[in-house]
MOPAC internal coordinates of N, CA, C and O (Angstrom, degrees):
PM7 1SCF
backbone

  N    0.0000 0     0.00 0     0.00 0    0    0    0
  C    1.4741 1     0.00 0     0.00 0    1    0    0
  C    1.4606 1   114.02 1     0.00 0    2    1    0
  O    1.2310 1   120.82 1   132.09 1    3    2    1
  N    1.3595 1   116.03 1   -47.91 1    3    2    1
  C    1.5253 1   118.59 1   179.56 1    5    3    2
  C    1.5146 1   113.52 1   -56.69 1    6    5    3
  O    1.2310 1   121.83 1   134.98 1    7    6    5
  N    1.3392 1   114.10 1   -45.02 1    7    6    5
  C    1.4808 1   127.12 1   177.13 1    9    7    6
  C    1.5305 1   107.32 1   -53.55 1   10    9    7
  O    1.2310 1   119.11 1   127.88 1   11   10    9
  N    1.3031 1   119.31 1   -52.12 1   11   10    9
  C    1.3464 1   122.61 1  -179.60 1   13   11   10
  C    1.5154 1   116.45 1   -62.00 1   14   13   11
  O    1.2310 1   123.09 1   145.02 1   15   14   13
  N    1.3148 1   111.69 1   -34.98 1   15   14   13
  C    1.5329 1   114.63 1   177.88 1   17   15   14
  C    1.5234 1   110.03 1   -75.49 1   18   17   15
  O    1.2310 1   122.29 1   144.32 1   19   18   17
  N    1.2335 1   113.21 1   -35.68 1   19   18   17
  C    1.5322 1   120.50 1   175.04 1   21   19   18
  C    1.5433 1   109.12 1   -59.09 1   22   21   19
  O    1.2310 1   118.74 1   129.84 1   23   22   21
  N    1.2798 1   120.00 1   -50.16 1   23   22   21
  C    1.4754 1   125.83 1  -177.55 1   25   23   22
  C    1.6232 1   105.89 1   -59.48 1   26   25   23
  O    1.2310 1   123.59 1   133.38 1   27   26   25
  N    1.3904 1   110.73 1   -46.62 1   27   26   25
  C    1.5106 1   114.73 1  -176.23 1   29   27   26
  C    1.5535 1   110.97 1   -64.66 1   30   29   27
  O    1.2310 1   118.88 1   140.24 1   31   30   29
  N    1.2798 1   119.75 1   -39.76 1   31   30   29
  C    1.4239 1   124.80 1   175.59 1   33   31   30
  C    1.5793 1   112.54 1   -63.85 1   34   33   31
  O    1.2310 1   120.10 1   139.70 1   35   34   33
  N    1.3235 1   117.41 1   -40.30 1   35   34   33
  C    1.5546 1   119.71 1   179.29 1   37   35   34
  C    1.5633 1   103.98 1   -66.91 1   38   37   35
  O    1.2310 1   120.19 1   134.11 1   39   38   37
  N    1.3546 1   117.24 1   -45.89 1   39   38   37
  C    1.4659 1   117.54 1  -179.83 1   41   39   38
  C    1.5176 1   113.99 1   -53.54 1   42   41   39
  O    1.2310 1   122.97 1   130.00 1   43   42   41
  N    1.3199 1   111.91 1   -50.00 1   43   42   41
  C    1.5596 1   116.35 1  -178.94 1   45   43   42
  C    1.4974 1   110.69 1   -66.98 1   46   45   43
  O    1.2310 1   120.17 1   149.22 1   47   46   45
  N    1.2183 1   117.28 1   -30.78 1   47   46   45
  C    1.4836 1   118.67 1   177.08 1   49   47   46
  C    1.6393 1   109.35 1   -65.68 1   50   49   47
  O    1.2310 1   122.55 1   129.69 1   51   50   49
  N    1.3542 1   112.72 1   -50.31 1   51   50   49
  C    1.4056 1   118.35 1   176.04 1   53   51   50
  C    1.4703 1   117.02 1   -53.57 1   54   53   51
  O    1.2310 1   118.94 1   142.31 1   55   54   53
  N    1.5038 1   119.63 1   -37.69 1   55   54   53
  C    1.3261 1   121.93 1   178.27 1   57   55   54
  C    1.4952 1   107.47 1   -73.89 1   58   57   55
  O    1.2310 1   116.84 1   142.07 1   59   58   57
  N    1.3951 1   123.61 1   -37.93 1   59   58   57
  C    1.4691 1   118.46 1  -179.56 1   61   59   58
  C    1.4452 1   116.85 1   -73.28 1   62   61   59
  O    1.2310 1   118.92 1   162.53 1   63   62   61
  N    1.2875 1   119.66 1   -17.47 1   63   62   61
  C    1.4318 1   128.20 1  -178.28 1   65   63   62
  C    1.4828 1   119.13 1  -132.67 1   66   65   63
  O    1.2310 1   122.71 1  -115.83 1   67   66   65
  N    1.2410 1   112.41 1    64.17 1   67   66   65
  C    1.5408 1   116.37 1  -177.02 1   69   67   66
  C    1.5640 1   109.44 1   -68.82 1   70   69   67
  O    1.2310 1   117.99 1   -27.93 1   71   70   69
  N    1.2885 1   121.44 1   152.07 1   71   70   69
  C    1.4262 1   119.03 1   177.40 1   73   71   70
  C    1.4313 1   113.62 1   -56.98 1   74   73   71
  O    1.2310 1   120.27 1   -44.15 1   75   74   73
  N    1.4110 1   117.09 1   135.85 1   75   74   73
  C    1.4435 1   124.04 1  -177.94 1   77   75   74
  C    1.4522 1   112.00 1   -56.12 1   78   77   75
  O    1.2310 1   118.34 1   148.38 1   79   78   77
  N    1.2891 1   120.77 1   -31.62 1   79   78   77
  C    1.4909 1   121.15 1  -169.08 1   81   79   78
  C    1.4876 1   112.42 1   -82.24 1   82   81   79
  O    1.2310 1   122.58 1   168.94 1   83   82   81
  N    1.3694 1   112.66 1   -11.06 1   83   82   81
  C    1.5747 1   119.50 1  -170.74 1   85   83   82
  C    1.6789 1   104.13 1   -78.73 1   86   85   83
  O    1.2310 1   121.81 1   -62.57 1   87   86   85
  N    1.3109 1   114.14 1   117.43 1   87   86   85
  C    1.4952 1   120.21 1   166.63 1   89   87   86
  C    1.4544 1   111.86 1   -59.78 1   90   89   87
  O    1.2310 1   120.75 1   -42.37 1   91   90   89
  N    1.3070 1   116.18 1   137.63 1   91   90   89
  C    1.4232 1   126.53 1   174.02 1   93   91   90
  C    1.6002 1   113.24 1   -77.08 1   94   93   91
  O    1.2310 1   120.28 1   -56.04 1   95   94   93
  N    1.3449 1   117.08 1   123.96 1   95   94   93
  C    1.3858 1   110.01 1   178.47 1   97   95   94
  C    1.4298 1   115.99 1   -84.77 1   98   97   95
  O    1.2310 1   116.14 1   -29.52 1   99   98   97
  N    1.3666 1   124.93 1   150.48 1   99   98   97
  C    1.3921 1   122.62 1  -172.82 1  101   99   98
  C    1.5734 1   113.29 1   -64.78 1  102  101   99
  O    1.2310 1   122.31 1   -25.10 1  103  102  101
  N    1.3112 1   113.17 1   154.90 1  103  102  101
  C    1.3684 1   116.55 1   177.96 1  105  103  102
  C    1.5494 1   106.39 1   -97.72 1  106  105  103
  O    1.2310 1   123.81 1   -37.34 1  107  106  105
  N    1.3787 1   110.29 1   142.66 1  107  106  105
  C    1.5505 1   115.60 1  -178.61 1  109  107  106
  C    1.6737 1    99.84 1  -110.95 1  110  109  107
  O    1.2310 1   123.06 1   -79.87 1  111  110  109
  N    1.3408 1   111.74 1   100.13 1  111  110  109
  C    1.4772 1   124.37 1   176.00 1  113  111  110
  C    1.5502 1   109.16 1   -60.72 1  114  113  111
  O    1.2310 1   118.17 1   -53.48 1  115  114  113
  N    1.3131 1   121.09 1   126.52 1  115  114  113
  C    1.4109 1   124.89 1   165.84 1  117  115  114
  C    1.5173 1   107.95 1    70.97 1  118  117  115
  O    1.2310 1   121.57 1  -139.56 1  119  118  117
  N    1.3707 1   114.60 1    40.44 1  119  118  117
  C    1.4746 1   122.32 1   177.34 1  121  119  118
  C    1.5394 1   107.45 1  -135.82 1  122  121  119
  O    1.2310 1   121.91 1   -36.93 1  123  122  121
  N    1.3624 1   113.96 1   143.07 1  123  122  121
  C    1.3808 1   121.69 1  -178.79 1  125  123  122
  C    1.6551 1   100.01 1  -120.22 1  126  125  123
  O    1.2310 1   119.78 1   -30.40 1  127  126  125
  N    1.3366 1   118.03 1   149.60 1  127  126  125
  C    1.4165 1   122.31 1   169.30 1  129  127  126
  C    1.5712 1   104.50 1  -126.28 1  130  129  127
  O    1.2310 1   119.35 1   -90.44 1  131  130  129
  N    1.2458 1   118.85 1    89.56 1  131  130  129
  C    1.4797 1   121.11 1  -175.91 1  133  131  130
  C    1.4467 1   111.11 1   -73.75 1  134  133  131
  O    1.2310 1   122.50 1   -37.56 1  135  134  133
  N    1.3609 1   112.82 1   142.44 1  135  134  133
  C    1.4657 1   123.21 1   169.04 1  137  135  134
  C    1.6431 1   110.10 1    95.79 1  138  137  135
  O    1.2310 1   123.89 1    -9.69 1  139  138  137
  N    1.2325 1   110.14 1   170.31 1  139  138  137
  C    1.5413 1   119.13 1   176.45 1  141  139  138
  C    1.4246 1   114.21 1    77.05 1  142  141  139
  O    1.2310 1   120.14 1  -171.56 1  143  142  141
  N    1.3084 1   117.35 1     8.44 1  143  142  141
  C    1.5330 1   126.92 1  -176.06 1  145  143  142
  C    1.5689 1   111.67 1   -58.48 1  146  145  143
  O    1.2310 1   120.58 1   -56.90 1  147  146  145
  N    1.2873 1   116.49 1   123.10 1  147  146  145
  C    1.5065 1   117.86 1   165.25 1  149  147  146
  C    1.4900 1   116.89 1  -115.22 1  150  149  147
  O    1.2310 1   122.34 1   170.58 1  151  150  149
  N    1.3437 1   113.13 1    -9.42 1  151  150  149
  C    1.5165 1   117.65 1   176.72 1  153  151  150
  C    1.5437 1   109.26 1  -149.85 1  154  153  151
  O    1.2310 1   121.15 1   -48.36 1  155  154  153
  N    1.2233 1   115.41 1   131.64 1  155  154  153
  C    1.5251 1   119.91 1   179.45 1  157  155  154
  C    1.5863 1   100.28 1  -121.94 1  158  157  155
  O    1.2310 1   120.98 1   -69.00 1  159  158  157
  N    1.3623 1   115.73 1   111.00 1  159  158  157
  C    1.4211 1   122.40 1   168.53 1  161  159  158
  C    1.5213 1   116.24 1  -100.16 1  162  161  159
  O    1.2310 1   122.22 1   -46.70 1  163  162  161
  N    1.3546 1   113.36 1   133.30 1  163  162  161
  C    1.5132 1   121.12 1   167.73 1  165  163  162
  C    1.3610 1   108.74 1   -85.45 1  166  165  163
  O    1.2310 1   118.90 1   -65.05 1  167  166  165
  N    1.3599 1   119.71 1   114.95 1  167  166  165
  C    1.4355 1   122.04 1   179.12 1  169  167  166
  C    1.6040 1   112.56 1   -99.00 1  170  169  167
  O    1.2310 1   122.23 1   -20.18 1  171  170  169
  N    1.2587 1   113.34 1   159.82 1  171  170  169
  C    1.4599 1   125.39 1  -171.85 1  173  171  170
  C    1.6299 1   104.53 1   -61.19 1  174  173  171
  O    1.2310 1   119.36 1   -33.44 1  175  174  173
  N    1.2529 1   118.83 1   146.56 1  175  174  173
  C    1.4185 1   121.02 1   173.23 1  177  175  174
  C    1.5415 1   111.13 1   -57.63 1  178  177  175
  O    1.2310 1   120.69 1   -43.07 1  179  178  177
  N    1.3303 1   116.28 1   136.93 1  179  178  177
  C    1.4741 1   122.51 1  -174.39 1  181  179  178
  C    1.4836 1   114.64 1    83.02 1  182  181  179
  O    1.2310 1   116.71 1  -178.05 1  183  182  181
  N    1.2779 1   123.85 1     1.95 1  183  182  181
  C    1.4096 1   128.89 1   178.89 1  185  183  182
  C    1.5078 1   109.17 1   -68.19 1  186  185  183
  O    1.2310 1   113.86 1   -58.69 1  187  186  185
  N    1.3711 1   129.22 1   121.31 1  187  186  185
  C    1.3760 1   127.92 1   177.21 1  189  187  186
  C    1.5063 1   120.12 1   -78.46 1  190  189  187
  O    1.2310 1   117.84 1   -20.52 1  191  190  189
  N    1.3215 1   121.71 1   159.48 1  191  190  189
  C    1.4257 1   119.34 1  -178.43 1  193  191  190
  C    1.5014 1   116.60 1   -52.12 1  194  193  191
  O    1.2310 1   120.39 1   154.29 1  195  194  193
  N    1.3117 1   116.86 1   -25.71 1  195  194  193
  C    1.6208 1   116.19 1  -174.47 1  197  195  194
  C    1.5811 1   107.31 1   -65.62 1  198  197  195
  O    1.2310 1   119.43 1   158.83 1  199  198  197
  N    1.3130 1   118.70 1   -21.17 1  199  198  197
  C    1.4627 1   116.81 1   176.69 1  201  199  198
  C    1.5273 1   108.90 1   -61.54 1  202  201  199
  O    1.2310 1   119.52 1   132.78 1  203  202  201
  N    1.3028 1   118.52 1   -47.22 1  203  202  201
  C    1.3352 1   126.78 1  -178.46 1  205  203  202
  C    1.5100 1   111.64 1   -65.74 1  206  205  203
  O    1.2310 1   117.56 1   131.63 1  207  206  205
  N    1.3661 1   122.25 1   -48.37 1  207  206  205
  C    1.4215 1   124.79 1   164.10 1  209  207  206
  C    1.5385 1   117.63 1   -49.59 1  210  209  207
  O    1.2310 1   119.46 1   135.80 1  211  210  209
  N    1.2580 1   118.63 1   -44.20 1  211  210  209
  C    1.3945 1   124.14 1  -177.98 1  213  211  210
  C    1.4802 1   111.47 1   -65.53 1  214  213  211
  O    1.2310 1   122.24 1   133.34 1  215  214  213
  N    1.5138 1   113.32 1   -46.66 1  215  214  213
  C    1.3726 1   118.67 1  -178.00 1  217  215  214
  C    1.7012 1   107.05 1   -61.32 1  218  217  215
  O    1.2310 1   119.39 1   137.43 1  219  218  217
  N    1.2942 1   118.78 1   -42.57 1  219  218  217
  C    1.3752 1   120.00 1   179.39 1  221  219  218
  C    1.6825 1   109.43 1   -61.98 1  222  221  219
  O    1.2310 1   119.43 1   137.35 1  223  222  221
  N    1.2584 1   118.70 1   -42.65 1  223  222  221
  C    1.4368 1   120.79 1  -177.44 1  225  223  222
  C    1.6604 1   108.60 1   -68.56 1  226  225  223
  O    1.2310 1   120.70 1   157.16 1  227  226  225
  N    1.1999 1   116.27 1   -22.84 1  227  226  225
  C    1.5287 1   120.17 1  -174.93 1  229  227  226
  C    1.5349 1   105.29 1   -91.36 1  230  229  227
  O    1.2310 1   117.00 1   178.49 1  231  230  229
  N    1.3062 1   123.31 1    -1.51 1  231  230  229
  C    1.4508 1   120.98 1  -179.09 1  233  231  230
  C    1.5758 1   109.26 1  -125.79 1  234  233  231
  O    1.2310 1   124.77 1   -56.06 1  235  234  233
  N    1.3671 1   108.44 1   123.94 1  235  234  233
  C    1.6172 1   115.70 1  -171.49 1  237  235  234
  C    1.4478 1   110.69 1   -62.66 1  238  237  235
  O    1.2310 1   119.71 1   153.34 1  239  238  237
  N    1.4145 1   118.15 1   -26.66 1  239  238  237
  C    1.5001 1   127.51 1  -175.50 1  241  239  238
  C    1.5572 1   102.81 1   -70.89 1  242  241  239
  O    1.2310 1   116.85 1   150.66 1  243  242  241
  N    1.2365 1   123.59 1   -29.34 1  243  242  241
  C    1.5854 1   123.11 1  -159.34 1  245  243  242
  C    1.5489 1   105.24 1   -88.24 1  246  245  243
  O    1.2310 1   121.43 1   -56.03 1  247  246  245
  N    1.4340 1   114.87 1   123.97 1  247  246  245
  C    1.3735 1   120.30 1   175.23 1  249  247  246
  C    1.4242 1   111.17 1  -104.59 1  250  249  247
  O    1.2310 1   118.42 1   153.38 1  251  250  249
  N    1.4135 1   120.61 1   -26.62 1  251  250  249
  C    1.4956 1   122.69 1   174.33 1  253  251  250
  C    1.5046 1   107.94 1  -153.08 1  254  253  251
  O    1.2310 1   119.12 1    -7.65 1  255  254  253
  N    1.2364 1   119.28 1   172.35 1  255  254  253
  C    1.4723 1   121.41 1   178.55 1  257  255  254
  C    1.5994 1   113.32 1  -148.70 1  258  257  255
  O    1.2310 1   119.87 1   -16.16 1  259  258  257
  N    1.2945 1   117.85 1   163.84 1  259  258  257
  C    1.4788 1   121.25 1   175.58 1  261  259  258
  C    1.5752 1   106.80 1  -140.64 1  262  261  259
  O    1.2310 1   121.42 1   -49.80 1  263  262  261
  N    1.3076 1   114.88 1   130.20 1  263  262  261
  C    1.4487 1   128.41 1   179.82 1  265  263  262
  C    1.5093 1   102.35 1  -103.39 1  266  265  263
  O    1.2310 1   121.68 1   -59.56 1  267  266  265
  N    1.3234 1   114.39 1   120.44 1  267  266  265
  C    1.5394 1   119.47 1   175.69 1  269  267  266
  C    1.4701 1   106.92 1  -101.05 1  270  269  267
  O    1.2310 1   120.31 1   -56.70 1  271  270  269
  N    1.2731 1   117.02 1   123.30 1  271  270  269
  C    1.5366 1   125.01 1  -177.71 1  273  271  270
  C    1.6285 1   105.85 1   -65.26 1  274  273  271
  O    1.2310 1   123.47 1   -22.88 1  275  274  273
  N    1.3293 1   110.96 1   157.12 1  275  274  273
  C    1.5887 1   111.99 1  -179.77 1  277  275  274
  C    1.5515 1   104.22 1   -73.23 1  278  277  275
  O    1.2310 1   122.51 1   -26.36 1  279  278  277
  N    1.3574 1   112.79 1   153.64 1  279  278  277
  C    1.4362 1   125.05 1  -179.07 1  281  279  278
  C    1.5136 1   107.10 1  -129.67 1  282  281  279
  O    1.2310 1   120.92 1   -12.84 1  283  282  281
  N    1.2971 1   115.86 1   167.16 1  283  282  281
  C    1.4516 1   124.82 1   173.18 1  285  283  282
  C    1.4398 1   115.29 1   -48.01 1  286  285  283
  O    1.2310 1   119.17 1   142.89 1  287  286  285
  N    1.4434 1   119.18 1   -37.11 1  287  286  285
  C    1.3619 1   125.98 1  -175.61 1  289  287  286
  C    1.5321 1   111.66 1   -84.58 1  290  289  287
  O    1.2310 1   120.52 1   155.00 1  291  290  289
  N    1.3298 1   116.61 1   -25.00 1  291  290  289
  C    1.3661 1   129.27 1   177.74 1  293  291  290
  C    1.5261 1   120.59 1  -139.69 1  294  293  291
  O    1.2310 1   121.47 1   -79.55 1  295  294  293
  N    1.4051 1   114.80 1   100.45 1  295  294  293
  C    1.4830 1   112.74 1  -166.82 1  297  295  294
  C    1.4903 1   109.72 1   -83.24 1  298  297  295
  O    1.2310 1   118.52 1  -179.58 1  299  298  297
  N    1.2751 1   120.43 1     0.42 1  299  298  297
  C    1.4197 1   113.68 1   167.29 1  301  299  298
  C    1.5402 1   119.73 1  -106.85 1  302  301  299
  O    1.2310 1   123.59 1   -38.54 1  303  302  301
  N    1.4203 1   110.71 1   141.46 1  303  302  301
  C    1.5594 1   111.71 1  -178.56 1  305  303  302
  C    1.4747 1   106.90 1   -64.95 1  306  305  303
  O    1.2310 1   125.25 1   -15.93 1  307  306  305
  N    1.4086 1   107.53 1   164.07 1  307  306  305
  C    1.6006 1   114.43 1   176.36 1  309  307  306
  C    1.4164 1   105.97 1  -131.10 1  310  309  307
  O    1.2310 1   120.14 1   -20.68 1  311  310  309
  N    1.2876 1   117.33 1   159.32 1  311  310  309
  C    1.4869 1   125.42 1  -176.16 1  313  311  310
  C    1.5114 1   104.69 1  -132.88 1  314  313  311
  O    1.2310 1   120.74 1   -54.66 1  315  314  313
  N    1.3028 1   116.20 1   125.34 1  315  314  313
  C    1.3886 1   123.53 1   178.65 1  317  315  314
  C    1.4520 1   111.28 1  -112.63 1  318  317  315
  O    1.2310 1   117.07 1   -71.37 1  319  318  317
  N    1.3866 1   123.18 1   108.63 1  319  318  317
  C    1.3954 1   125.70 1   169.97 1  321  319  318
  C    1.5072 1   119.32 1   -84.35 1  322  321  319
  O    1.2310 1   117.82 1   -47.50 1  323  322  321
  N    1.4102 1   121.75 1   132.50 1  323  322  321
  C    1.3772 1   120.54 1  -168.80 1  325  323  322
  C    1.4974 1   110.88 1  -123.37 1  326  325  323
  O    1.2310 1   124.59 1   -30.35 1  327  326  325
  N    1.3794 1   108.80 1   149.65 1  327  326  325
  C    1.4878 1   117.76 1  -174.42 1  329  327  326
  C    1.5333 1   111.94 1   -80.74 1  330  329  327
  O    1.2310 1   118.70 1   167.82 1  331  330  329
  N    1.2668 1   120.09 1   -12.18 1  331  330  329
  C    1.3650 1   126.97 1   177.03 1  333  331  330
  C    1.4537 1   114.84 1  -147.41 1  334  333  331
  O    1.2310 1   114.44 1     8.70 1  335  334  333
  N    1.3816 1   128.14 1  -171.30 1  335  334  333
  C    1.3824 1   129.42 1  -177.56 1  337  335  334
  C    1.5147 1   108.41 1  -109.08 1  338  337  335
  O    1.2310 1   121.10 1   -86.07 1  339  338  337
  N    1.3711 1   115.51 1    93.93 1  339  338  337
  C    1.4781 1   115.12 1   177.65 1  341  339  338
  C    1.5286 1   111.35 1   -73.29 1  342  341  339
  O    1.2310 1   119.66 1   -15.35 1  343  342  341
  N    1.4001 1   118.25 1   164.65 1  343  342  341
  C    1.4467 1   118.46 1  -177.11 1  345  343  342
  C    1.5328 1   107.90 1   -66.49 1  346  345  343
  O    1.2310 1   123.07 1   -34.93 1  347  346  345
  N    1.3457 1   111.72 1   145.07 1  347  346  345
  C    1.3961 1   123.80 1   176.99 1  349  347  346
  C    1.6934 1   113.12 1   -74.67 1  350  349  347
  O    1.2310 1   120.47 1   -50.02 1  351  350  349
  N    1.2313 1   116.71 1   129.98 1  351  350  349
  C    1.3694 1   120.08 1  -179.19 1  353  351  350
  C    1.5674 1   106.54 1  -125.64 1  354  353  351
  O    1.2310 1   118.52 1   -36.77 1  355  354  353
  N    1.4108 1   120.42 1   143.23 1  355  354  353
  C    1.5100 1   118.07 1   177.93 1  357  355  354
  C    1.5878 1   107.22 1   -77.10 1  358  357  355
  O    1.2310 1   123.08 1   -47.41 1  359  358  357
  N    1.2958 1   111.71 1   132.59 1  359  358  357
  C    1.4668 1   117.80 1   173.60 1  361  359  358
  C    1.5297 1   109.47 1  -159.87 1  362  361  359
  O    1.2310 1   120.02 1   -55.91 1  363  362  361
  N    1.3070 1   117.56 1   124.09 1  363  362  361
  C    1.4838 1   119.80 1  -172.59 1  365  363  362
  C    1.5441 1   112.64 1   -71.43 1  366  365  363
  O    1.2310 1   121.28 1   169.44 1  367  366  365
  N    1.3217 1   115.16 1   -10.56 1  367  366  365
  C    1.4599 1   122.91 1   175.25 1  369  367  366
  C    1.4298 1   116.99 1   -61.12 1  370  369  367
  O    1.2310 1   120.01 1   154.90 1  371  370  369
  N    1.4427 1   117.59 1   -25.10 1  371  370  369
  C    1.4191 1   123.21 1  -157.87 1  373  371  370
  C    1.5158 1   118.93 1  -136.25 1  374  373  371
  O    1.2310 1   120.29 1   -19.35 1  375  374  373
  N    1.2756 1   117.05 1   160.65 1  375  374  373
  C    1.4243 1   132.30 1   161.76 1  377  375  374
  C    1.4339 1   117.59 1  -121.95 1  378  377  375
  O    1.2310 1   117.67 1   -55.02 1  379  378  377
  N    1.2964 1   122.04 1   124.98 1  379  378  377
  C    1.4529 1   124.76 1  -179.79 1  381  379  378
  C    1.4245 1   113.78 1  -124.24 1  382  381  379
  O    1.2310 1   121.47 1    -9.89 1  383  382  381
  N    1.3702 1   114.79 1   170.11 1  383  382  381
  C    1.3241 1   120.63 1   166.12 1  385  383  382
  C    1.5889 1   116.06 1  -168.68 1  386  385  383
  O    1.2310 1   122.50 1    -9.64 1  387  386  385
  N    1.2609 1   112.82 1   170.36 1  387  386  385
  C    1.5040 1   119.66 1  -170.16 1  389  387  386
  C    1.6484 1   103.63 1  -112.66 1  390  389  387
  O    1.2310 1   120.19 1   -54.80 1  391  390  389
  N    1.2919 1   117.23 1   125.20 1  391  390  389
  C    1.4701 1   117.45 1   173.91 1  393  391  390
  C    1.3272 1   118.37 1   -93.69 1  394  393  391
  O    1.2310 1   118.04 1   147.58 1  395  394  393
  N    1.3562 1   121.34 1   -32.42 1  395  394  393
  C    1.4631 1   129.06 1  -175.28 1  397  395  394
  C    1.4533 1   115.75 1  -138.30 1  398  397  395
  O    1.2310 1   120.10 1   180.00 1  399  398  397

């Protein structure tokens, strides 16, 4: 349990303080990039899409990401980190981006 809490704290710290030299990738509003997920994060309610973008940019394995907005069935936003760059598809549920 302590190890899991430590990992969560390190992850939140990395999101809050990304390297200053890292360029921010543009956000693709109302775009989904389905497939190639290697990590599915459940974010806290109210977490903005930049948390997902920053998580991707801080992970060398991540090439793209998709943030799924909260819905009636799931009040928490989700973040999907991707091992490649899937095709972009219009979808009002999501915000996506390409990191590398």
